[in-house]
VOPAGU-2260 file (C-alpha; in pm, 1 decimal, decimal comma):
REM VOPAGU-2260
SITE   aa  ch    i         X         Y         Z
SITE  MET   A    0    2624,1    -376,1   -3338,9
SITE  ILE   A    1    2377,6     -67,6   -3304,3
SITE  ASN   A    2    2156,3    -267,6   -3108,1
SITE  GLN   A    3    2403,4    -413,4   -2882,2
SITE  LEU   A    4    2546,4     -44,6   -2832,9
SITE  PHE   A    5    2199,9      57,2   -2639,2
SITE  ASP   A    6    2130,1    -287,9   -2486,7
SITE  VAL   A    7    2036,2    -260,9   -2102,1
SITE  ASN   A    8    1908,9    -614,1   -2091,7
SITE  GLY   A    9    1971,6    -797,0   -1797,8
SITE  ARG   A   10    2086,9    -522,2   -1591,4
SITE  THR   A   11    1984,3    -396,2   -1212,7
SITE  ALA   A   12    1880,3     -72,5   -1190,4
SITE  LEU   A   13    1710,3     115,2    -909,4
SITE  ILE   A   14    1523,3     464,5    -948,4
SITE  THR   A   15    1443,3     657,4    -645,0
SITE  GLY   A   16    1120,6     860,2    -672,9
SITE  ALA   A   17     982,1     582,2    -872,5
SITE  THR   A   18     595,0     597,5    -815,1
SITE  ARG   A   19     513,6     870,0   -1048,9
SITE  GLY   A   20     609,8    1147,0   -1307,4
SITE  ILE   A   21     959,5    1111,0   -1469,1
SITE  GLY   A   22    1041,0     829,9   -1206,7
SITE  LEU   A   23     725,7     609,7   -1294,2
SITE  THR   A   24     803,5     644,2   -1679,8
SITE  PHE   A   25    1181,2     576,4   -1648,9
SITE  ALA   A   26    1080,9     253,8   -1458,9
SITE  ARG   A   27     876,5     140,3   -1703,5
SITE  ALA   A   28    1111,5     213,1   -1988,9
SITE  LEU   A   29    1410,4      26,4   -1821,0
SITE  ALA   A   30    1162,2    -270,0   -1711,8
SITE  GLU   A   31    1056,5    -271,9   -2080,4
SITE  ALA   A   32    1420,4    -249,7   -2191,6
SITE  GLY   A   33    1489,1    -584,9   -1969,5
SITE  CYS   A   34    1621,2    -438,4   -1663,6
SITE  ARG   A   35    1564,4    -577,3   -1317,2
SITE  VAL   A   36    1410,7    -301,1   -1177,0
SITE  VAL   A   37    1411,9    -174,7    -832,3
SITE  LEU   A   38    1152,1     117,7    -749,8
SITE  ASN   A   39    1229,8     348,1    -476,5
SITE  GLY   A   40     974,3     552,2    -284,1
SITE  ARG   A   41     864,1     657,7      50,4
SITE  ASP   A   42     485,1     477,2      21,5
SITE  ARG   A   43     506,0     103,1      49,5
SITE  ALA   A   44     146,4      42,7     -81,8
SITE  ARG   A   45     197,2     253,4    -340,9
SITE  LEU   A   46     512,7      84,1    -455,0
SITE  GLU   A   47     351,8    -217,5    -463,2
SITE  GLU   A   48      64,6     -89,2    -669,4
SITE  VAL   A   49     290,0      29,3    -918,6
SITE  ALA   A   50     548,2    -263,6    -934,4
SITE  SER   A   51     210,7    -473,9   -1015,2
SITE  ASP   A   52     153,0    -274,2   -1325,5
SITE  LEU   A   53     511,6    -323,1   -1465,2
SITE  PRO   A   54     625,9    -565,9   -1697,4
SITE  GLY   A   55     934,4    -811,1   -1620,7
SITE  GLN   A   56    1122,2    -808,3   -1285,0
SITE  VAL   A   57    1024,9    -546,7   -1074,2
SITE  HIS   A   58    1133,2    -489,0    -705,9
SITE  THR   A   59    1053,7    -251,1    -449,6
SITE  SER   A   60    1269,1     -73,5    -180,3
SITE  PRO   A   61    1073,4     170,8      19,1
SITE  PHE   A   62    1321,2     396,4     210,4
SITE  ASP   A   63    1405,6     761,6     257,2
SITE  VAL   A   64    1669,0     892,7      42,4
SITE  SER   A   65    1792,1    1168,2     308,9
SITE  ASP   A   66    1865,7     889,0     568,1
SITE  PRO   A   67    2189,1     811,3     548,9
SITE  ALA   A   68    2174,7     480,2     739,8
SITE  ALA   A   69    1809,5     415,5     554,0
SITE  VAL   A   70    1990,5     419,5     183,5
SITE  GLU   A   71    2289,8     223,9     305,7
SITE  ARG   A   72    2089,1     -85,2     412,0
SITE  ALA   A   73    1891,3     -33,8      96,1
SITE  ILE   A   74    2153,5     -50,9    -144,8
SITE  ALA   A   75    2305,8    -347,4      46,6
SITE  GLY   A   76    1959,5    -497,1      -3,3
SITE  VAL   A   77    1939,5    -436,9    -348,7
SITE  GLU   A   78    2268,6    -638,5    -377,0
SITE  GLU   A   79    2202,5    -905,1    -226,4
SITE  GLN   A   80    1818,5    -973,5    -286,3
SITE  VAL   A   81    1827,8    -855,4    -654,6
SITE  GLY   A   82    2187,2    -816,8    -816,9
SITE  GLU   A   83    2476,2    -620,5    -857,6
SITE  LEU   A   84    2372,4    -253,5    -912,1
SITE  ASP   A   85    2456,1    -171,1   -1246,3
SITE  ILE   A   86    2231,7     138,2   -1262,9
SITE  LEU   A   87    2171,8     408,8   -1038,8
SITE  VAL   A   88    1861,8     702,4   -1136,5
SITE  ASN   A   89    1878,4     968,2    -873,8
SITE  ASN   A   90    1546,0    1097,4    -947,7
SITE  ALA   A   91    1362,5    1158,1    -630,0
SITE  GLY   A   92    1303,6    1560,3    -579,8
SITE  ILE   A   93    1040,7    1797,8    -429,5
SITE  HIS   A   94     951,3    2146,7    -576,0
SITE  PRO   A   95     802,2    2379,6    -321,1
SITE  ARG   A   96     680,1    2705,2    -465,4
SITE  GLY   A   97     664,3    3071,9    -361,3
SITE  PRO   A   98     785,5    3390,3    -301,8
SITE  LEU   A   99    1161,8    3386,2    -133,9
SITE  THR   A  100    1037,1    3574,9     158,5
SITE  GLU   A  101     777,1    3341,5     233,3
SITE  LEU   A  102     985,5    3032,0     195,4
SITE  THR   A  103    1025,1    2840,9     514,7
SITE  ASP   A  104    1324,1    2685,7     683,4
SITE  ALA   A  105    1138,3    2349,2     656,8
SITE  HIS   A  106    1069,4    2376,6     324,3
SITE  TRP   A  107    1443,2    2504,4     227,4
SITE  LEU   A  108    1601,4    2221,3     417,6
SITE  GLN   A  109    1349,5    1961,2     301,7
SITE  THR   A  110    1408,8    2008,0     -64,5
SITE  LEU   A  111    1805,9    2015,3     -13,4
SITE  ASP   A  112    1797,4    1719,7     183,6
SITE  THR   A  113    1567,7    1560,4     -77,1
SITE  ASN   A  114    1705,6    1711,9    -405,7
SITE  VAL   A  115    2101,6    1698,0    -331,5
SITE  THR   A  116    2178,6    1496,1       4,6
SITE  GLY   A  117    1958,6    1227,3    -130,6
SITE  ALA   A  118    2142,1    1201,5    -443,5
SITE  PHE   A  119    2488,5    1238,0    -272,4
SITE  LEU   A  120    2405,6     924,0     -24,5
SITE  THR   A  121    2249,7     680,3    -262,9
SITE  GLY   A  122    2504,5     791,3    -508,6
SITE  ARG   A  123    2801,7     729,4    -242,6
SITE  ALA   A  124    2634,3     440,1    -128,2
SITE  ALA   A  125    2591,2     294,6    -497,8
SITE  ALA   A  126    2963,6     386,5    -589,3
SITE  ARG   A  127    3118,7     192,3    -296,7
SITE  ARG   A  128    2981,7    -126,5    -466,1
SITE  MET   A  129    3042,9       3,7    -830,6
SITE  VAL   A  130    3413,6      85,2    -799,3
SITE  PRO   A  131    3549,2    -232,9    -696,0
SITE  ARG   A  132    3392,6    -388,8    -986,7
SITE  GLY   A  133    3487,9    -121,1   -1217,8
SITE  ARG   A  134    3163,4     -18,2   -1357,4
SITE  GLY   A  135    2854,3     121,7   -1331,0
SITE  LYS   A  136    2611,8     410,4   -1435,1
SITE  ILE   A  137    2480,2     698,9   -1226,0
SITE  ILE   A  138    2219,7     944,7   -1381,1
SITE  ASN   A  139    2101,0    1220,9   -1196,0
SITE  VAL   A  140    1768,9    1392,5   -1266,2
SITE  CYS   A  141    1866,1    1760,2   -1279,2
SITE  SER   A  142    1678,9    2038,6   -1437,4
SITE  ILE   A  143    1707,2    2348,6   -1680,6
SITE  ARG   A  144    1668,6    2525,4   -1370,3
SITE  SER   A  145    2054,7    2413,7   -1285,7
SITE  ASP   A  146    2124,3    2724,8   -1497,2
SITE  LEU   A  147    1791,8    2945,1   -1517,0
SITE  ALA   A  148    1648,1    3088,1   -1238,6
SITE  ALA   A  149    1257,9    3194,0   -1216,6
SITE  PRO   A  150    1100,2    3389,6    -973,6
SITE  GLY   A  151     948,6    3165,4    -650,8
SITE  THR   A  152    1188,5    2880,9    -717,1
SITE  ALA   A  153    1480,9    2966,6    -497,3
SITE  ALA   A  154    1490,8    2635,8    -301,7
SITE  TYR   A  155    1439,5    2406,4    -628,8
SITE  THR   A  156    1661,9    2611,7    -838,7
SITE  THR   A  157    1945,6    2621,8    -539,1
SITE  SER   A  158    1901,0    2234,9    -518,7
SITE  LYS   A  159    1936,8    2154,4    -897,6
SITE  GLY   A  160    2253,8    2381,4    -922,6
SITE  ALA   A  161    2390,0    2194,0    -657,8
SITE  LEU   A  162    2282,7    1876,8    -817,6
SITE  LYS   A  163    2460,4    1972,6   -1134,9
SITE  MET   A  164    2790,7    2050,1    -969,4
SITE  LEU   A  165    2763,3    1713,1    -751,1
SITE  THR   A  166    2716,9    1538,9   -1095,0
SITE  LYS   A  167    3054,2    1671,7   -1250,1
SITE  SER   A  168    3224,5    1599,5    -918,3
SITE  MET   A  169    3121,6    1223,7    -895,1
SITE  CYS   A  170    3263,5    1216,9   -1237,7
SITE  ALA   A  171    3573,6    1340,8   -1145,1
SITE  ASP   A  172    3600,9    1085,8    -845,3
SITE  LEU   A  173    3437,3     794,3   -1014,0
SITE  ALA   A  174    3538,8     799,7   -1381,6
SITE  PRO   A  175    3893,8     648,4   -1340,7
SITE  TYR   A  176    3713,0     319,3   -1179,5
SITE  GLY   A  177    3493,2     305,2   -1487,4
SITE  ILE   A  178    3200,7     441,9   -1390,9
SITE  GLN   A  179    2964,6     690,6   -1559,9
SITE  VAL   A  180    2800,1     999,4   -1374,1
SITE  ASN   A  181    2569,3    1216,6   -1594,6
SITE  GLY   A  182    2258,5    1405,9   -1566,6
SITE  ILE   A  183    1942,4    1457,1   -1749,7
SITE  GLY   A  184    1815,7    1808,8   -1788,0
SITE  PRO   A  185    1470,3    1803,7   -1819,3
SITE  GLY   A  186    1272,9    2095,4   -1968,8
SITE  ARG   A  187     928,8    2207,0   -1893,4
SITE  ILE   A  188     765,4    1828,7   -1826,1
SITE  VAL   A  189     411,1    1762,5   -1799,9
SITE  THR   A  190     397,3    1599,9   -1432,0
SITE  ASP   A  191     187,2    1630,0   -1107,4
SITE  MET   A  192     446,0    1852,2    -981,2
SITE  THR   A  193     386,4    2084,4   -1296,7
SITE  ARG   A  194      16,6    2031,5   -1375,7
SITE  ALA   A  195     -92,3    2350,4   -1174,6
SITE  GLN   A  196     147,9    2563,3   -1447,6
SITE  PHE   A  197      23,2    2372,0   -1739,2
SITE  ASP   A  198    -296,0    2421,5   -1677,1
SITE  ASP   A  199    -276,8    2786,4   -1633,1
SITE  LYS   A  200    -342,7    2902,1   -1951,5
SITE  ASP   A  201    -117,3    3232,7   -1972,6
SITE  HIS   A  202     169,2    3005,4   -1838,3
SITE  HIS   A  203     127,2    2761,4   -2080,8
SITE  ALA   A  204     117,8    2997,5   -2390,3
SITE  GLN   A  205     427,1    3133,2   -2234,2
SITE  VAL   A  206     613,2    2841,0   -2215,3
SITE  CYS   A  207     518,1    2745,4   -2557,9
SITE  ALA   A  208     637,1    3081,6   -2702,4
SITE  ARG   A  209     955,3    3069,1   -2525,9
SITE  THR   A  210    1069,8    2679,7   -2629,1
SITE  PRO   A  211    1174,4    2642,1   -2992,9
SITE  ALA   A  212     976,8    2313,9   -3007,4
SITE  GLY   A  213     639,8    2517,0   -2950,5
SITE  ARG   A  214     535,8    2270,8   -2667,5
SITE  TRP   A  215     554,0    2119,5   -2300,3
SITE  GLY   A  216     760,7    1808,8   -2296,4
SITE  GLN   A  217     616,9    1470,3   -2164,2
SITE  PRO   A  218     787,8    1225,2   -1949,3
SITE  GLU   A  219     841,3     979,3   -2232,7
SITE  ASP   A  220    1039,6    1237,3   -2404,7
SITE  LEU   A  221    1305,9    1188,9   -2167,7
SITE  VAL   A  222    1358,6     787,9   -2230,9
SITE  GLY   A  223    1580,0     828,5   -2518,9
SITE  ALA   A  224    1847,4    1028,6   -2275,7
SITE  LEU   A  225    1795,1     777,3   -2014,1
SITE  ILE   A  226    1862,2     486,0   -2256,0
SITE  TYR   A  227    2159,5     631,7   -2376,2
SITE  LEU   A  228    2313,6     745,2   -2075,7
SITE  ALA   A  229    2225,3     350,7   -1904,1
SITE  SER   A  230    2362,4     169,8   -2200,8
SITE  PRO   A  231    2708,4     137,3   -2345,9
SITE  ALA   A  232    2666,4     385,8   -2606,0
SITE  SER   A  233    2740,6     641,5   -2360,6
SITE  ALA   A  234    3075,4     488,6   -2243,8
SITE  TYR   A  235    3324,4     811,4   -2327,3
SITE  VAL   A  236    3031,1    1045,5   -2183,9
SITE  ASN   A  237    3120,5    1136,7   -1827,0
SITE  GLY   A  238    3015,4    1456,6   -1633,5
SITE  HIS   A  239    2758,4    1564,8   -1889,1
SITE  ILE   A  240    2415,7    1736,9   -1810,3
SITE  LEU   A  241    2237,7    1604,4   -2158,4
SITE  CYS   A  242    1946,5    1890,9   -2164,9
SITE  VAL   A  243    1604,1    1750,2   -2310,8
SITE  ASP   A  244    1426,5    2063,3   -2351,5
SITE  GLY   A  245    1285,0    2102,1   -2665,9
SITE  GLY   A  246    1536,1    2392,2   -2734,3
SITE  LEU   A  247    1463,0    2599,7   -2433,5
SITE  THR   A  248    1796,3    2691,0   -2319,7
SITE  SER   A  249    1954,4    2739,1   -2662,0
SITE  VAL   A  250    1769,1    3062,2   -2705,3
């Protein structure tokens, strides 16, 4: 009974931004759990390289999450070529850093387009197929920056705050149709995006001191939350942001 609660074997899952970091870790976890996994990214060669290294049934779908027409074609293609989409993980994101006064219009718009509009477009396209079936899981990769600002993160923090509320709004619209929409709120996780901060001795120590767990997180620390939200175990959980942050937002 307990094993069945967390069983995602045979489901079809699409992960955006799946070629590195958290997205790649999530793709591997879902593949190992028996899902038919579809990897998304914009670099076709990198997608094929990653796919060849993962177990099970792994497919690729290169498209730009901020392009409405490309998203619609891609989701339709997944349904036609792989199977009915059961799990969507909106992970694609970028994080330009720097003072607010030096943040360019282009970086601001690109961040919102990727981190928020991308999740909206893929979520909408997936929901249009999930609603008639009366089931589906949409998981948005949010952030502790949904609630906590920091210097040099204006575009990213704004985008993640918007993504948090998009998650709740999607829940309000889609829950009546049997669809769960939730978010994962990672704390300070070591990825390519945060490597410079992790390698900075003073910043590293500051994060460890600020986090009750006393360490930075690894992408693998998020896998339990992913499987929970993707599985039947979370059938009555909706519109929730599950923070996996070593206690950082609790103190």
